[in-house]
C-alpha positions in Angstrom: 15.9 3.3 9.5 16.9 -0.4 9.2 14.1 -3.1 8.7 14.5 -6.5 9.2 12.3 -9.2 10.7 11.3 -9.1 13.9 12.9 -11.9 16.6 11.3 -13.0 19.3 13.5 -11.4 21.5 12.0 -8.0 20.1 9.1 -9.0 21.9 10.1 -6.5 25.1 10.7 -3.3 22.6 7.2 -3.9 21.1 5.2 -4.4 23.9 6.7 -0.8 25.2 5.4 0.5 21.9 2.1 -1.4 22.3 1.3 -0.8 25.7 2.0 3.0 25.4 -0.8 2.7 23.1 -3.3 0.7 25.2 -2.6 2.7 28.4 -3.2 6.1 26.6 -4.7 6.2 23.3 -8.3 4.3 21.4 -5.8 3.4 18.8 -6.3 -0.3 20.0 -9.2 -1.6 21.8 -7.1 -3.4 24.7 -7.5 -2.2 27.8 -4.6 -4.5 29.6 -0.8 -3.9 28.7 0.5 -6.8 27.3 3.1 -9.1 28.6 6.5 -10.1 26.8 5.3 -13.6 27.1 1.7 -12.6 25.2 3.6 -10.5 22.7 6.2 -13.7 21.9 2.8 -15.7 20.9 1.5 -12.9 19.4 4.5 -12.9 17.2 4.7 -16.6 16.8 1.7 -16.8 15.7 2.1 -14.2 12.9 5.3 -16.1 11.7 3.7 -19.6 11.9 1.0 -18.0 9.6 3.4 -17.6 7.1 2.7 -13.6 7.3 4.9 -10.6 7.2 6.3 -9.3 10.6 8.9 -6.3 10.1 10.7 -4.1 13.0 12.2 -0.8 12.0 15.4 0.5 14.1 17.5 3.5 14.2 20.8 3.0 15.8 19.7 -0.6 16.9 16.5 0.6 18.8 13.3 -0.6 17.6 11.2 2.6 17.0 8.5 0.8 14.8 6.9 -2.1 13.5 4.2 -4.1 10.9 2.6 -7.0 10.3 0.3 -8.3 7.8 -2.7 -10.8 9.3 -6.0 -12.8 8.0 -8.7 -10.3 8.6 -11.7 -13.1 8.7 -11.2 -16.5 9.7 -14.1 -17.4 6.7 -12.7 -19.1 4.0 -14.1 -16.7 1.4 -11.8 -13.8 3.0 -8.8 -15.7 2.2 -7.2 -13.0 -0.4 -8.0 -10.2 2.3 -5.6 -9.7 5.0 -5.2 -6.9 7.7 -2.1 -4.3 7.9 -1.4 -3.4 11.5 1.6 -0.9 12.2 3.0 1.0 15.1 5.3 3.7 15.5 7.5 4.3 19.1 5.3 8.0 20.7 8.2 9.6 19.8 9.0 9.0 16.5 5.2 9.6 14.9 5.1 12.3 12.3 8.5 11.9 11.2 7.7 9.8 8.0 9.0 6.7 9.7 5.5 5.1 8.9 5.9 6.2 5.1 9.4 4.3 5.1 7.7 0.9 7.0 4.7 1.1 4.6 7.3 1.7 1.7 9.0 -1.6 2.7 5.5 -3.2 3.0 4.7 -2.5 -0.3 8.0 -3.0 -2.0 7.7 -6.8 -0.4 4.3 -7.8 -0.9 3.4 -11.2 -2.0 0.5 -9.7 -4.4 -0.3 -13.1 -5.9 -1.6 -14.0 -2.4 -3.5 -10.8 -1.3 -6.3 -8.9 -3.3 -7.3 -6.6 -0.7 -5.3 -4.8 2.5 -7.6 -3.7 5.3 -6.2 -1.5 7.8 -8.9 -0.6 10.7 -8.5 2.9 12.7 -9.6 4.4 15.3 -11.4 7.8 14.7 -10.3 10.3 14.5 -6.9 9.6 14.3 -5.3 12.3 11.4 -2.1 10.6 10.9 -3.2 7.5 10.8 -5.7 7.9 7.9 -2.9 10.4 6.2 -0.6 7.7 6.1 -2.8 5.3 4.2 -4.7 7.7 1.8 -1.1 8.4 1.1 -0.6 4.9 -0.2 -4.2 4.4 -2.0 -6.2 3.1 1.0 -9.6 4.5 0.7 -12.1 4.5 3.6 -14.7 2.2 3.3 -16.6 2.2 6.7 -17.2 4.3 9.6 -18.7 2.3 12.8 -19.8 4.7 15.2 -19.7 4.4 18.8 -18.8 0.4 18.4 -16.0 0.3 21.3 -16.0 2.0 24.7 -12.6 2.9 26.2 -11.8 5.9 28.4 -15.2 6.2 30.0 -16.6 7.3 26.0 -17.9 5.6 23.0 -14.7 5.1 20.1 -15.6 5.3 16.3 -13.8 2.5 13.7 -13.4 3.2 10.2 -12.0 0.1 7.7 -9.6 1.6 4.7 -9.2 -0.3 2.0 -6.3 -1.1 -1.0 -7.3 -3.6 -3.4 -3.9 -5.0 -4.6 -4.5 -5.7 -8.2 -5.9 -2.6 -9.5 
């Protein structure tokens, strides 16, 4: 897998990956597909804020991506960031998430991040295993906080203290 910084022209492929999860899973609590223009705006916002945003390619085709963003806008949380990772539905469970996370940790700006948070809709065994493989520990389990697909959904937060 080749990993490179995201470009705005990647928005269409990122939409294809992300919109699958919107329409078919509770992995994200968004309920309407995201347009390419909306995704370009989201990508620009993350990049313009100085955060990392990378895509993973196989034979020139984007099969996954990750980015880091602020977790909460309050000043006291400034050293706490959230990580988001998505893989094309046909590339899950094959080690590509591990490759992306290895890249993330090799390039992480540790002096400006104290804690990384991953929000995971529960159950999601694959995502939980991936995060725990990298040392994330479950810190919360919020029951029935989202309504999607005519049922209540749970969310957990996994935390990793970068400086330990």
